[in-house]
C-alpha positions as CSV (number, residue, x, y, z in Angstrom):
1,M,0.0,0.1,-0.1
2,S,2.7,2.4,1.0
3,A,4.6,1.1,-2.0
4,L,1.8,2.1,-4.3
5,L,0.9,5.4,-2.4
6,N,5.1,6.3,-2.1
7,P,6.6,5.0,-5.5
8,L,10.5,5.4,-5.6
9,P,11.6,8.3,-7.5
10,Q,12.8,7.5,-11.0
11,P,16.3,8.9,-11.7
12,T,16.7,11.8,-14.2
13,P,19.2,11.6,-16.8
14,Q,22.1,13.6,-16.3
15,A,24.6,15.1,-18.6
16,P,28.1,13.1,-18.8
17,L,31.2,14.4,-16.7
18,P,34.0,16.0,-18.8
19,Q,37.0,13.6,-19.2
20,I,40.2,15.3,-17.3
21,A,43.5,14.2,-19.1
22,P,46.2,13.0,-16.5
23,P,48.9,15.5,-15.7
24,A,52.0,15.7,-17.8
25,P,55.2,14.5,-15.8
26,K,57.0,17.3,-14.3
27,T,61.0,17.7,-14.2
28,P,62.5,18.4,-10.4
29,S,62.5,22.1,-9.4
30,R,65.7,24.0,-8.3
31,G,64.5,24.1,-4.7
32,W,64.5,20.4,-4.4
33,M,68.2,20.4,-5.6
34,I,69.1,23.0,-3.0
35,A,67.4,21.1,0.0
36,L,69.5,17.9,-1.2
37,V,72.7,19.7,-1.0
38,I,72.1,21.2,2.4
39,A,71.2,17.6,3.7
40,A,74.4,16.3,2.5
41,V,76.4,19.3,3.7
42,A,74.7,18.8,7.2
43,G,75.3,15.2,6.9
44,I,78.9,15.4,6.4
45,A,79.3,18.3,9.0
46,G,77.5,15.8,11.6
47,W,80.0,13.1,10.9
48,R,83.0,15.3,11.3
49,W,81.6,16.7,14.4
50,M,81.2,13.2,15.6
51,E,84.8,12.1,14.7
52,A,86.2,15.5,16.2
53,R,84.4,14.6,19.1
54,K,85.6,11.2,19.3
55,A,89.2,12.2,18.8
56,E,88.7,14.9,21.5
57,E,87.4,12.0,24.1
58,A,90.5,9.9,22.7
59,A,92.9,13.0,23.5
60,A,91.1,13.5,26.8
61,A,91.7,9.8,28.0
62,L,95.6,10.7,27.4
63,P,97.8,12.7,30.0
64,V,98.1,16.4,29.2
65,F,101.7,17.8,29.3
66,K,103.2,21.2,29.4
67,T,105.1,22.1,26.4
68,A,108.0,24.3,25.3
69,K,109.5,25.5,22.0
70,V,113.1,24.7,21.0
71,V,115.0,28.1,21.0
72,V,118.1,29.3,19.5
73,A,119.4,32.0,21.9
74,P,122.6,33.0,23.8
75,F,123.2,30.6,26.6
76,E,124.9,31.5,30.0
77,V,125.9,29.3,33.2
78,R,125.9,31.5,36.2
79,M,126.4,30.7,39.7
80,R,125.5,33.2,42.6
81,V,127.6,33.8,45.3
82,S,126.1,35.7,48.5
83,G,128.0,37.6,51.0
84,Q,128.5,41.2,52.3
85,T,130.4,44.1,50.9
86,S,133.8,45.5,52.1
87,A,136.7,47.6,51.0
88,R,140.0,46.2,49.8
89,N,141.7,49.6,50.3
90,Y,140.7,50.9,53.9
91,A,142.2,52.3,57.2
92,N,141.2,51.0,60.4
93,V,141.1,53.8,63.1
94,T,141.5,52.3,66.5
95,V,142.2,53.7,70.0
96,P,146.2,53.9,70.5
97,R,147.6,51.0,72.4
98,M,149.3,52.1,75.6
99,T,152.6,51.2,76.1
100,G,152.7,51.2,79.9
101,P,150.8,49.8,82.4
102,E,148.1,52.1,82.1
103,A,147.0,50.1,79.0
104,N,143.8,48.8,80.5
105,R,142.3,52.0,82.0
106,P,139.3,53.5,80.0
107,L,140.0,56.5,77.8
108,M,137.2,59.0,76.8
109,L,136.3,60.1,73.1
110,T,136.4,63.7,72.8
111,K,136.1,64.0,69.1
112,L,134.8,61.9,66.4
113,A,134.3,62.3,62.7
114,P,130.5,61.7,61.7
115,G,129.8,58.5,59.7
116,G,129.2,59.0,56.0
117,V,131.3,61.8,55.3
118,M,134.2,61.8,53.0
119,V,137.6,62.7,54.3
120,R,141.0,63.9,53.0
121,P,144.3,62.3,53.9
122,G,145.8,64.1,57.1
123,T,142.0,64.9,58.4
124,R,141.6,64.6,62.2
125,V,138.8,61.6,62.7
126,A,139.3,60.8,66.2
127,E,140.7,62.6,69.5
128,I,140.9,61.1,73.0
129,D,140.9,63.1,76.2
130,A,144.7,63.5,77.3
131,Q,144.4,65.8,80.2
132,A,145.0,63.1,82.7
133,M,147.9,61.8,80.5
134,L,149.6,65.3,80.2
135,D,149.3,65.9,83.9
136,H,151.1,62.5,84.4
137,I,153.7,63.7,82.2
138,D,154.3,66.7,84.1
139,D,154.8,64.8,87.4
140,V,157.2,62.4,85.4
141,H,159.0,65.1,84.1
142,S,159.5,66.7,87.5
143,T,160.7,63.0,88.5
144,V,163.4,63.3,85.6
145,L,164.4,66.7,86.7
146,Q,165.1,65.3,90.1
147,A,167.0,62.3,89.0
148,E,169.1,64.6,86.8
149,S,170.0,66.7,89.7
150,D,171.2,63.9,91.6
151,V,173.1,62.3,88.7
152,A,174.8,65.7,88.5
153,K,175.4,66.1,92.6
154,R,176.6,62.6,92.8
155,R,179.1,63.1,89.9
156,A,180.3,66.3,91.8
157,E,180.7,64.5,95.1
158,Q,182.6,61.4,93.4
159,G,184.8,64.2,91.8
160,I,185.5,65.5,95.4
161,E,186.0,61.9,96.8
162,W,188.1,61.1,94.0
163,E,190.6,64.1,94.4
164,N,190.7,63.3,98.0
165,L,192.0,59.8,97.4
166,Q,194.3,61.2,94.6
167,Q,196.0,63.4,97.3
168,S,196.1,60.8,99.8
169,L,198.0,58.9,97.1
170,R,200.3,61.5,96.5
171,V,201.1,61.8,100.3
172,A,201.7,58.3,100.5
173,K,204.0,58.3,97.5
174,S,205.9,61.3,99.0
175,T,206.1,59.4,102.4
176,L,207.5,56.5,100.8
177,D,210.1,58.1,98.7
178,K,211.3,60.0,101.7
179,A,211.5,56.5,103.9
180,K,213.5,55.3,100.6
181,I,215.9,58.4,100.8
182,D,216.5,57.9,104.3
183,A,217.2,54.1,103.9
184,A,219.7,54.9,101.3
185,S,222.0,57.0,103.9
186,G,221.7,54.1,106.4
187,E,225.4,53.4,106.0
188,V,226.2,55.7,108.7
189,R,223.9,54.6,110.9
190,T,223.8,52.2,113.6
191,T,222.3,48.6,112.8
192,I,219.4,49.3,115.0
193,D,218.7,52.8,112.9
194,Q,219.2,50.9,109.7
195,E,216.7,48.4,110.7
196,L,214.1,50.8,111.8
197,M,214.6,52.7,108.4
198,K,214.0,49.5,106.4
199,L,210.8,49.0,108.6
200,A,209.7,52.6,107.9
201,V,210.1,52.0,103.9
202,D,208.0,48.6,104.3
203,E,205.4,50.6,106.2
204,A,205.2,53.4,103.4
205,Q,205.3,50.8,100.7
206,A,202.2,49.1,102.3
207,A,200.3,52.0,102.9
208,Y,200.9,53.4,99.3
209,D,200.1,50.0,97.8
210,E,196.8,50.1,100.0
211,L,195.9,53.5,98.9
212,R,196.5,52.4,95.2
213,T,194.2,49.3,95.8
214,D,191.6,51.3,97.4
215,L,191.8,53.8,94.4
216,G,190.9,51.0,91.9
217,S,188.1,49.7,94.0
218,K,187.0,53.3,94.7
219,E,186.7,54.1,90.9
220,A,184.7,50.8,90.2
221,S,182.3,51.7,93.0
222,Q,181.7,55.3,91.9
223,K,181.0,54.2,88.4
224,A,178.5,51.5,89.5
225,E,176.8,54.0,91.7
226,L,176.7,56.7,88.8
227,A,175.6,54.0,86.7
228,V,172.5,53.0,88.9
229,L,171.8,56.7,89.1
230,Q,172.0,56.9,85.1
231,Y,169.8,54.1,84.6
232,T,167.2,55.6,87.1
233,L,167.3,58.7,85.2
234,E,167.1,56.8,81.8
235,R,163.9,54.9,83.3
236,H,162.3,58.2,84.2
237,R,162.9,59.6,80.9
238,R,161.9,56.4,78.9
239,H,158.5,56.8,81.1
240,R,157.9,60.4,80.3
241,D,158.7,59.8,76.7
242,R,156.2,57.1,76.4
243,H,153.3,58.9,77.7
244,K,154.2,61.9,75.5
245,K,154.0,59.4,72.5
246,D,151.0,58.0,74.0
247,A,149.7,61.4,74.1
248,E,150.5,62.6,70.7
249,R,148.6,59.2,69.3
250,F,145.5,60.4,71.2
251,K,145.0,62.6,68.1
252,V,144.3,60.3,65.1
253,D,144.4,61.6,61.8
254,T,143.7,59.4,58.7
255,P,146.3,58.4,55.9
256,L,143.8,57.6,53.7
257,A,141.0,59.6,51.6
258,G,137.5,57.9,51.8
259,L,134.5,57.5,53.4
260,V,133.8,57.5,57.2
261,V,132.2,54.1,58.4
262,M,131.3,53.9,62.1
263,Q,131.9,50.8,64.0
264,S,129.3,49.2,66.2
265,V,129.7,48.4,70.0
266,Y,127.4,46.8,72.5
267,M,126.0,48.9,75.3
268,G,124.0,46.5,77.4
269,S,122.3,44.0,75.1
270,E,122.0,46.2,72.1
271,P,124.3,47.4,69.5
272,R,124.8,50.7,68.7
273,Q,127.5,53.0,66.7
274,I,130.4,54.6,68.8
275,Q,129.7,58.2,69.9
276,E,131.5,61.1,71.3
277,G,131.7,60.9,75.1
278,D,132.0,57.2,75.1
279,Q,134.7,55.2,77.1
280,V,136.8,53.1,75.0
281,Y,139.7,50.9,75.7
282,S,143.2,50.5,74.1
283,G,143.2,48.6,70.9
284,Q,139.6,48.9,70.2
285,S,138.2,49.6,66.6
286,I,136.0,52.8,66.5
287,L,135.9,53.5,62.9
288,K,137.1,52.9,59.1
289,V,137.9,55.1,56.4
290,V,137.4,53.0,53.3
291,A,138.1,54.0,49.8
292,P,134.8,53.9,47.8
293,N,136.3,52.8,44.5
294,S,137.9,49.7,45.9
295,M,134.6,47.8,47.4
296,Q,134.4,44.0,46.9
297,V,132.1,41.1,47.9
298,E,133.2,38.6,50.3
299,G,131.5,35.2,49.9
300,N,132.1,31.5,50.3
301,I,131.5,28.8,47.6
302,S,131.1,25.1,48.3
303,Q,134.1,23.1,47.9
304,A,132.3,21.0,45.4
305,D,131.9,23.7,43.2
306,S,135.2,25.4,43.5
307,Q,136.8,23.7,40.4
308,Q,134.4,25.7,38.4
309,F,135.8,29.2,39.4
310,R,138.6,31.1,38.1
311,V,140.3,34.1,38.7
312,G,139.2,36.8,36.3
313,Q,135.6,35.6,35.8
314,T,133.0,38.2,35.3
315,A,129.8,39.0,37.5
316,D,126.8,40.9,38.0
317,I,126.3,42.3,41.3
318,A,123.3,43.3,43.1
319,L,122.7,45.0,46.4
320,D,119.7,43.4,48.8
321,A,119.1,46.9,50.1
322,F,118.8,48.6,46.9
323,P,117.2,46.5,44.3
324,G,117.9,48.9,41.4
325,V,121.7,49.0,41.7
326,R,123.3,46.7,39.2
327,L,127.0,46.6,39.1
328,K,129.8,45.1,37.2
329,G,132.6,42.9,38.7
330,K,135.2,40.2,38.6
331,I,137.0,37.5,40.7
332,Y,140.1,38.7,42.0
333,S,141.0,35.9,44.6
334,L,140.2,32.7,45.4
335,G,141.2,30.7,48.7
336,A,143.8,27.9,48.3
337,I,142.4,26.0,51.1
338,A,138.6,25.1,52.2
339,A,137.7,25.9,55.7
340,A,134.7,24.7,57.8
341,G,132.0,27.6,58.2
342,F,130.8,29.2,61.2
343,R,128.0,27.0,62.9
344,Q,128.6,24.0,60.3
345,T,129.9,20.8,60.6
346,N,133.4,19.9,59.9
347,Y,132.6,17.8,56.7
348,I,131.1,21.0,55.1
349,R,134.0,22.9,53.6
350,N,133.8,26.6,51.9
351,V,136.3,28.2,49.9
352,P,136.7,32.0,50.5
353,V,136.0,34.0,47.1
354,R,136.5,37.7,46.7
355,V,134.5,39.7,43.8
356,E,136.1,43.1,42.8
357,I,133.4,45.6,42.1
358,I,134.1,47.7,39.2
359,G,132.8,51.2,39.2
360,T,131.2,52.8,42.3
361,D,127.6,54.1,43.2
362,P,126.8,56.8,46.0
363,R,124.9,54.0,47.8
364,L,127.6,51.5,47.7
365,I,129.0,51.2,51.6
366,P,130.7,48.5,53.5
367,D,128.6,45.6,55.1
368,L,125.8,45.5,52.4
369,S,124.3,42.0,51.8
370,A,125.0,41.5,48.4
371,S,124.9,38.8,45.5
372,A,127.4,38.1,42.7
373,D,126.1,36.0,39.9
374,I,129.4,34.7,38.4
375,L,129.5,33.8,34.5
376,L,131.2,30.5,34.4
377,D,130.4,29.6,30.6
378,Q,128.6,31.3,27.7
379,Q,127.7,30.5,24.0
380,P,126.1,33.2,21.6
381,N,123.7,31.0,19.7
382,A,122.9,27.7,21.4
383,I,120.0,25.3,20.9
384,Q,118.3,25.1,24.1
385,V,115.3,23.3,25.8
386,P,114.0,23.7,29.4
387,R,115.6,21.2,31.8
388,A,112.2,19.7,32.5
389,A,112.1,18.4,28.9
390,V,115.0,16.0,29.3
391,V,114.5,12.5,30.5
392,A,117.4,10.1,31.6
393,E,117.0,6.5,30.7
394,N,119.8,4.0,31.0
395,G,122.4,6.6,30.7
396,K,121.0,8.1,27.7
397,H,118.9,11.4,27.2
398,F,115.6,12.0,25.4
399,V,113.1,14.6,24.9
400,Y,109.6,13.9,23.5
401,V,108.7,15.9,20.5
402,R,105.2,16.9,19.5
403,K,103.8,15.1,16.3
404,G,100.0,16.2,15.8
405,S,98.3,14.9,19.2
406,Q,101.1,12.7,20.0
407,F,104.8,12.7,21.2
408,E,107.6,11.3,19.6
409,K,110.7,9.8,21.9
410,R,114.0,11.1,20.4
411,A,117.5,10.7,21.5
412,V,119.5,14.1,22.1
413,E,123.1,14.7,22.7
414,L,123.4,17.4,25.6
415,G,125.7,20.2,26.4
416,P,126.1,22.3,29.2
417,R,123.2,23.7,31.4
418,N,122.3,26.2,34.0
419,Y,119.4,26.3,36.5
420,T,116.7,26.4,33.6
421,Q,118.1,25.6,30.5
422,Q,119.7,22.6,28.8
423,V,122.0,23.0,25.6
424,V,121.2,20.4,23.0
425,K,124.0,19.5,20.5
426,T,121.8,17.1,18.3
427,G,118.4,15.7,18.2
428,V,116.0,18.7,18.1
429,A,115.7,21.8,15.9
430,Q,114.6,25.4,16.5
431,G,110.8,25.7,16.8
432,E,109.9,22.3,17.8
433,E,107.6,21.6,20.6
434,V,108.9,19.2,23.5
435,A,107.2,17.8,26.3
436,L,107.8,19.1,30.0
437,N,107.9,16.3,32.8
438,Y,107.0,13.7,30.3
439,T,105.9,10.4,31.6
440,T,104.7,7.1,29.6
441,P,101.0,7.2,29.3
442,V,99.3,4.1,30.8
443,V,96.2,2.8,29.4
444,A,93.6,0.6,31.4
445,K,92.5,-2.3,29.5
446,A,88.7,-3.6,30.3
447,S,88.5,-7.0,31.7
448,A,86.4,-9.5,29.9
449,N,83.2,-10.7,31.6
């Protein structure tokens, strides 16, 4: 019913669709080609980056060494000698040594040249109080005058005594001659008278001989007595003259032109320079006059290094107190015998060395700490590497030269060396790069599970 009532609609005829022809094939455009090139470049760059990364990782796995270039430059071998400055030509001014028993008594400085001034020869640099000495000289001179008077008086007295003895001798001689004359006329006398005259002659002869003997002994006695007085006089004269010379030496003049350098003394527990008014003692050093153009550096070198030093080797000198001062010098004296140093054991021996300073500087004074770099050897153009680049193995020497990212072991022949550099005769060339403190890399192997 419904079918009849609602019949299906009949299709209406439609016009045929137009036929579309297939598209013609197209050739690749220029944009695609650029894209392909970019992709290829990116791929190559990525591959190279990966290879570089692997190389960096491989290099990071190996030890890293500091390197240095092989250079050709002037080479010097120097050794430093430390010491202090002093003067080769100087005058040491000391308190005069007393020549008598008063040598140990203290003396007082009344005049003293100031330190650091230049003086000429003959300039008075020190003077000691001599008033007490002059007073004593006056006393001794009075004693000398008294001794001279005693000698003159005793000589006059001896002259009188001698004349008296001579007169007595002459009287005895006259008595003897008279007795002999009387005895000669005894032929007319009695026997008793003749015997008495002979006895008188014998007595006169004995008296005369006794006086002659006494005259000789008296002469010797007078000479001895007078000699004692003369010796006493000479002793007093020498005493006076000795003090006169001491008083003259109390005025000290410098025989040398130079710089006045004061000496230090201990007053209590602290050192200080000698000043006017200080008490000093005979023989004590009070100052020096040094010639500034004759300065030197006094030092010591180890006995083991002494064979490297020669007289005439040049040096560069520096002063610790004045870093800007640089002076030239040369060795002029080397000790012949090594000696043990102060506060050192006996098996440590040093050789004294003296380095003459050539030229001068206003700041150069004695007793400054200084150093002298002695030139032991030099080469104008030498191939050299740092000492840390040289490796010793079994008596041979090697260096490790950079080849790309690796190091090549190379045998070398060495020359002289100093504290930092090593001369290489053969084995390396200028500009090559060598490793410092090289050690053989150790690669750890993974254990198989």
